[in-house]
C-alpha positions in Angstrom: 74.0 52.8 43.1 76.2 54.1 45.8 77.3 57.7 45.9 80.9 58.2 44.6 81.4 61.5 46.5 81.2 63.8 43.6 77.4 64.2 43.3 74.4 65.2 45.2 72.0 62.4 46.1 68.3 63.2 46.7 65.8 60.6 47.8 62.0 61.0 47.8 59.2 58.6 47.6 61.6 55.6 47.1 63.2 57.3 44.1 66.9 58.1 44.4 68.4 60.7 42.1 72.2 61.3 41.6 73.0 64.7 40.3 76.4 66.0 39.3 77.4 69.3 41.0 76.9 71.3 37.8 73.4 69.9 37.1 72.1 70.1 40.6 71.1 73.9 40.4 69.1 73.2 37.3 67.1 70.7 39.2 65.9 73.2 41.8 62.1 73.0 41.9 62.0 69.7 39.8 58.9 67.7 40.3 58.9 64.0 39.4 55.6 62.1 39.7 53.9 58.9 38.5 50.8 59.7 36.5 48.0 57.6 34.9 45.9 59.2 32.3 44.2 58.5 28.9 47.7 58.0 27.4 48.7 55.3 30.0 50.9 55.4 33.0 54.4 56.8 33.4 56.7 59.3 34.9 55.8 63.0 34.7 58.7 65.4 35.0 58.3 69.1 35.3 61.4 71.3 35.5 60.7 75.0 35.9 64.4 75.7 34.9 64.1 74.0 31.5 64.2 76.2 28.4 60.7 77.0 27.0 59.2 74.5 24.6 59.5 75.0 20.9 56.3 76.8 19.7 54.3 76.0 16.6 54.2 78.9 14.1 51.8 79.1 11.1 53.1 80.4 7.8 50.9 83.4 7.9 52.2 84.3 11.3 55.7 83.8 10.1 55.0 86.1 7.2 53.7 88.8 9.6 56.7 88.5 11.8 59.1 88.7 8.9 57.4 91.9 7.8 57.7 93.2 11.4 61.4 92.1 11.5 60.9 90.2 14.8 62.1 86.7 13.8 65.0 85.0 11.9 64.3 82.0 9.7 66.6 79.0 9.6 66.1 76.7 6.6 67.2 73.1 7.5 66.4 71.5 4.1 69.2 69.9 2.1 70.7 72.0 -0.7 68.8 70.3 -3.5 65.4 71.0 -1.8 66.4 74.6 -1.2 67.3 75.0 -4.9 64.0 73.4 -5.9 61.9 75.8 -3.8 64.0 78.7 -2.4 62.6 80.5 0.6 62.1 84.1 -0.7 63.1 86.0 2.4 66.5 86.5 4.0 67.3 83.5 6.1 70.0 81.3 7.6 70.8 77.9 6.3 71.6 75.2 8.8 74.4 72.9 7.6 77.7 71.7 8.8 79.5 74.9 8.0 77.0 77.2 9.9 76.1 75.0 12.9 78.9 76.3 15.2 78.3 80.0 14.2 74.6 79.6 14.8 75.0 77.9 18.2 77.0 81.0 19.3 74.1 83.4 18.6 72.4 85.2 21.4 70.2 82.7 23.2 67.3 85.1 23.2 67.3 85.5 19.4 63.8 84.4 18.0 64.4 81.6 15.5 61.8 79.9 13.2 63.0 76.6 11.8 61.7 75.7 8.3 61.9 72.4 6.3 59.6 70.7 3.7 56.7 69.9 6.0 57.7 70.7 9.5 59.3 67.5 10.8 63.0 68.0 10.3 62.7 71.6 11.4 61.1 70.5 14.7 64.1 68.3 15.4 66.5 71.1 14.6 64.6 73.5 16.9 64.7 71.0 19.7 68.5 70.7 19.2 68.7 74.5 19.7 66.5 74.3 22.7 69.0 71.9 24.2 71.7 74.4 23.6 69.8 76.9 25.7 67.9 79.0 23.1 64.8 80.5 24.6 62.5 81.7 21.7 62.2 78.9 19.2 59.5 78.1 16.6 58.7 75.3 14.2 57.1 76.5 11.0 54.1 74.2 10.7 53.7 72.7 7.3 57.1 74.0 6.2 57.9 75.5 2.8 55.0 73.4 1.3 52.5 75.4 3.5 54.3 78.6 2.7 53.8 78.0 -1.0 50.2 76.9 -0.6 49.0 79.7 1.8 51.4 82.6 1.5 53.4 82.7 -1.8 52.3 80.4 -4.7 55.3 81.5 -6.7 57.4 79.2 -4.5 57.4 75.8 -6.3 55.9 72.8 -4.5 57.7 69.5 -4.5 
């Protein structure tokens, strides 16, 4: 691919990268390598400028952080699931009407994403990571684990 004149082209080890001018500063320090390990072979990309990874958060740790007031919970479950097993602490609900408002929050706000078992919440947390949020958690086991380990009054479904 030939440079069109509106990008920065970097070549190293036979690999040519085309970066638009806005993305180029985020690539400073980027390391791309070919690795072979127990999982197989493929590209390894390390970007020191990427937002921190979404961290796992157990339900007991979530409970402790809620008591301390050091985290906000975002429930990503559909309305019917929230009605069947309401999360008993103050929290945000991620839906079409709240998505834009939540995306405008301070990017340093600690957010814990909650769903039924922890899968949909991980996807939502990764979406917020792509938006530049820096302190994100996925509640491992979701509301089901909360009911089982923290508050048995929350119905399981």
